[in-house]
C-alpha positions as CSV (number, residue, x, y, z in Angstrom):
1,M,-46.1,62.8,17.7
2,T,-43.1,61.1,15.9
3,G,-43.1,58.1,18.5
4,R,-39.1,58.8,18.2
5,P,-37.3,58.7,21.1
6,S,-36.0,62.2,23.0
7,P,-32.4,63.1,22.9
8,R,-32.8,63.0,26.4
9,L,-33.8,59.7,27.2
10,L,-31.1,58.2,24.3
11,L,-28.6,60.1,26.6
12,G,-29.8,58.6,29.8
13,A,-29.7,55.2,28.1
14,F,-26.1,55.6,27.2
15,G,-25.3,56.4,30.6
16,V,-27.2,53.5,32.2
17,A,-25.2,51.3,29.6
18,A,-22.0,53.3,30.4
19,L,-22.6,52.5,33.8
20,G,-23.7,48.9,33.3
21,D,-20.5,48.4,31.5
22,L,-18.0,49.9,33.7
23,G,-19.9,48.3,36.4
24,A,-19.4,44.6,35.1
25,L,-15.4,45.5,34.6
26,L,-15.0,46.2,38.1
27,A,-16.7,42.7,38.9
28,D,-14.8,41.3,36.3
29,F,-17.8,39.9,34.9
30,G,-17.3,39.5,31.2
31,P,-20.7,38.4,30.0
32,G,-21.9,42.2,31.3
33,H,-19.1,44.1,29.4
34,A,-19.8,41.6,26.4
35,V,-23.6,43.0,26.3
36,F,-22.8,46.6,27.6
37,K,-20.1,47.5,25.4
38,P,-21.6,47.1,22.0
39,L,-24.4,49.0,23.3
40,L,-22.7,52.2,23.6
41,M,-21.7,54.0,20.6
42,P,-25.0,53.3,18.6
43,L,-27.1,55.0,21.6
44,L,-24.7,58.0,21.9
45,A,-24.8,58.1,17.8
46,A,-28.8,57.9,18.4
47,Y,-28.3,60.6,20.9
48,V,-26.6,62.9,18.3
49,A,-29.1,62.0,15.2
50,A,-31.9,63.1,17.7
51,R,-30.2,66.3,18.4
52,R,-29.7,66.7,14.1
53,G,-26.4,66.6,14.8
54,P,-23.6,66.7,11.9
55,R,-23.2,63.2,9.9
56,P,-19.9,62.5,10.2
57,L,-19.8,62.8,13.7
58,V,-22.5,60.1,13.8
59,A,-20.1,57.8,11.5
60,A,-17.4,58.8,13.8
61,L,-19.1,56.7,16.7
62,L,-20.3,54.1,14.6
63,F,-16.6,53.5,13.6
64,G,-16.2,53.5,17.3
65,W,-18.7,50.8,17.5
66,G,-16.9,49.1,15.0
67,G,-13.7,49.2,17.0
68,D,-15.4,48.7,20.5
69,T,-16.8,45.6,19.1
70,F,-13.6,44.1,17.2
71,L,-11.8,44.5,20.7
72,L,-13.9,42.3,22.2
73,F,-12.0,39.3,20.5
74,D,-8.7,38.4,21.5
75,A,-7.2,38.2,18.2
76,E,-4.6,39.8,16.3
77,L,-6.2,40.4,13.6
78,A,-9.5,41.5,15.5
79,F,-7.2,44.5,17.0
80,L,-6.2,45.3,13.4
81,A,-9.4,45.6,12.2
82,G,-10.7,47.7,15.5
83,M,-7.4,49.8,15.0
84,G,-8.5,50.7,11.6
85,S,-12.5,51.6,12.5
86,F,-11.5,53.8,15.0
87,A,-9.0,55.2,12.5
88,A,-11.5,56.1,10.4
89,G,-13.4,57.4,13.0
90,H,-11.0,60.1,13.8
91,V,-11.0,60.7,9.9
92,C,-14.6,61.9,10.7
93,Y,-13.6,64.2,13.4
94,L,-10.5,65.8,11.6
95,V,-13.2,66.8,8.4
96,L,-15.8,68.0,11.7
97,F,-12.7,70.2,13.1
98,K,-12.0,71.1,9.7
99,R,-16.0,72.5,9.2
100,Y,-16.1,73.8,12.2
101,G,-12.7,74.6,14.4
102,A,-11.2,78.5,14.9
103,G,-8.1,77.2,14.2
104,S,-5.1,77.6,16.7
105,S,-2.8,80.4,16.4
106,G,0.3,82.5,18.4
107,A,2.3,81.5,21.3
108,R,-1.1,78.8,22.5
109,G,-1.2,77.4,19.4
110,A,2.5,76.7,18.9
111,G,2.6,75.3,22.3
112,L,-0.3,72.7,21.4
113,V,1.4,71.6,18.4
114,A,4.9,71.3,20.2
115,G,3.2,69.3,23.3
116,Y,1.1,66.9,21.0
117,A,4.5,66.4,18.5
118,L,6.0,65.2,21.8
119,A,3.8,63.2,23.1
120,L,3.6,61.3,19.9
121,V,7.4,61.2,19.7
122,G,8.0,60.3,23.0
123,T,5.4,57.4,23.1
124,V,6.0,56.1,20.1
125,A,10.1,56.1,20.8
126,L,8.9,54.2,24.4
127,L,7.0,51.7,23.8
128,W,8.8,50.8,19.9
129,P,11.3,48.6,21.8
130,D,8.5,46.3,23.2
131,L,5.9,46.3,21.0
132,P,5.8,43.2,18.5
133,A,7.8,43.7,15.2
134,D,4.1,43.2,13.2
135,M,2.8,46.3,14.8
136,R,5.3,48.5,15.3
137,G,4.2,50.3,12.1
138,P,0.4,50.0,12.3
139,V,1.0,51.3,15.5
140,A,3.1,54.3,14.9
141,G,1.0,55.2,11.7
142,Y,-2.5,55.1,14.1
143,S,-0.7,57.2,17.0
144,L,0.1,59.7,14.0
145,L,-3.8,59.9,13.1
146,L,-4.9,59.5,17.1
147,T,-2.5,62.5,17.9
148,A,-3.8,64.8,14.8
149,M,-7.1,64.1,15.9
150,A,-6.4,65.0,19.7
151,F,-4.8,68.3,18.6
152,G,-7.8,69.0,16.1
153,A,-10.1,68.9,19.1
154,T,-8.4,71.9,20.3
155,T,-9.7,74.0,17.8
156,L,-13.4,73.6,19.0
157,G,-12.9,74.9,22.6
158,P,-11.8,73.1,25.9
159,T,-15.1,70.5,26.1
160,A,-14.0,69.0,22.7
161,G,-9.9,69.2,23.7
162,A,-10.3,67.2,26.5
163,G,-11.8,64.4,24.7
164,G,-9.5,64.7,22.8
165,A,-6.5,64.1,24.9
166,L,-8.6,61.5,26.9
167,F,-8.8,59.4,23.6
168,L,-5.0,60.0,23.5
169,L,-5.1,58.6,26.9
170,S,-6.9,55.8,26.3
171,D,-5.5,54.7,23.6
172,T,-2.1,55.0,24.8
173,L,-3.2,52.9,28.2
174,I,-4.2,50.0,25.6
175,A,-1.1,50.4,23.6
176,T,0.8,49.9,26.8
177,G,-1.3,46.7,27.4
178,V,0.2,45.6,23.5
179,A,3.9,46.3,24.8
180,E,3.5,43.9,27.9
181,W,4.2,46.9,30.0
182,P,3.3,46.9,33.6
183,Q,-0.7,47.8,34.2
184,L,-2.7,49.5,36.5
185,P,-5.0,47.8,38.6
186,R,-8.4,47.0,36.6
187,P,-6.6,48.5,33.2
188,D,-9.8,47.8,31.0
189,F,-11.6,50.4,33.6
190,A,-9.1,52.5,33.6
191,I,-9.5,52.5,29.4
192,M,-13.0,52.4,29.1
193,I,-13.9,55.3,31.5
194,T,-11.1,57.4,29.5
195,Y,-12.7,56.5,26.0
196,L,-16.1,57.0,27.2
197,A,-15.7,60.2,28.5
198,A,-13.5,61.0,25.5
199,Q,-16.5,60.2,23.2
200,Y,-18.8,62.2,24.9
201,L,-17.0,65.5,25.4
202,L,-16.2,65.2,21.9
203,A,-19.8,64.8,20.8
204,R,-20.6,67.1,23.0
205,G,-17.7,69.6,21.7
206,V,-18.9,69.2,17.8
207,L,-22.7,69.3,18.5
208,A,-22.0,72.6,20.5
209,A,-19.6,73.8,17.9
210,A,-22.2,73.0,15.1
211,G,-24.8,75.2,16.7
212,R,-22.8,78.0,16.9
213,T,-22.1,78.3,13.0
214,A,-25.9,77.0,12.4
215,P,-27.5,79.8,10.5
216,E,-29.8,82.2,11.9
217,V,-33.3,82.2,10.9
218,T,-34.9,85.6,10.8
219,S,-37.6,87.0,9.3
220,E,-35.8,88.4,6.4
221,S,-34.4,84.7,5.7
222,V,-38.0,83.5,5.3
223,P,-39.5,83.5,2.0
224,A,-42.5,85.9,1.7
225,P,-46.1,84.1,0.9
226,R,-46.9,84.1,-2.5
């Protein structure tokens, strides 16, 4: 026995932390959110590592942890640092999609490109007048990278594709708050539940794709005894 936590135990711990964080948000219990939120992505990253998942996936989740932690602080500098950390995570995801993705072609691929391009242009155009002047450039640049990640996720199949779309939705909800648009009831809850689902589905989709492309071990691939 190695004494290492099993993947099932780590995934269960992630689920418990997620429920604790969402419950704290619904109860408007700030200290609970401050405790549970920083635990989420490290637990999901540990689950991926226990599954022997790709290192860029572990890195993407840990960059998400960095973003989560920075966004606990209500300051513009912390917001920008958090956005930068999430951006680094999106780059890791793009590396994974390049490695494991099947690519999009034909009418479906063209339709996805058009749909995500329209979502990017429309969202930035609508938000632009209401964003603080010093936030417009960073938000536009981040939105471009986020949209590329969301589109790239579709090359791994519906699970990762749903994760990318939910990540786009979650961050769009954050951007509407920065622009001071009218918000849904409990906007933090809506942001977190879509974000947690996004990261989990992306991790699950990448693990499945990596498993499909892993070299098959056969009797011919095992070296003969000397």
